[in-house]
Each structure stands twice: as structure tokens, then as C-alpha cells.
C-alpha positions, 0 to 999 in steps of 0.5 A, a space after each residue: 535434528 529438525 529437517 525443513 521442508 522446502 518453502 511452502 507455495 502459499 507462504 511464498 504467495 502470501 508474502 508477495 501479496 503483502 506490502 513491504 515493511 517501509 511501505 507499511 510504516 510510510 502508509 501509516 505515517 501518511 494516514 495517521 489523523 488525516 482528514 484530507 483524502 489522498 486521491 489515487 486513480 480517482 479514488 479517495 482514501 483517508 484510512 490506512 486500510 482503505 489504502 492497503 486494501 486497494 494496493 493489495 488489490 493491484 498487481 505488483 507494478 500498478 501496486 508500486 505505481 499507486 504507492 508512489 502516487 499516494 506518497 506524492 499525493 500526500 506530500 503535495 496535500 492531495 489537491 484534487 486536479 481537473 
């Protein structure tokens, strides 16, 4: 019989630092072949890697807001508002 140790705190912390699977999939769809950047918080994002790095650098609540901004920006064609 194999005894499992309590969940490793480093693994738990890593999971909380990663994006959810639906978020990753939608970001990949948004940024696949994109030629016009998506603007969030005044910053342009043209690739999935740029966007995911930025999202992972934010706190959870700010990350959710920025993700929703990316999603709506992609839907609107990411027009820069002045």
C-alpha cells in the first residue's frame, strides 16, 4: 500500500499561479494568428505568451479583470480608445 503525503504546498502554490484550462484555451484562440494587438491596461499584446506572462504576474482578482478585458478587446477588434 502506498501512503500519499499531504499535498505539497509548492504544488498548491503553482496551481494557483497557473491559468485555468478554459482560460488558456481561449487565450490561444484569441492570439492564434493575430495581427492586431489586444490592448489591456494600456499595453499591447500580440502573442499568447505575452498575454499569459502578463496575466500570471497579476494578483488573482486583477488577473480575472485583465482576462475579461482581453476577451472583450478581442471581440471588439481591440480598437484603441483615446
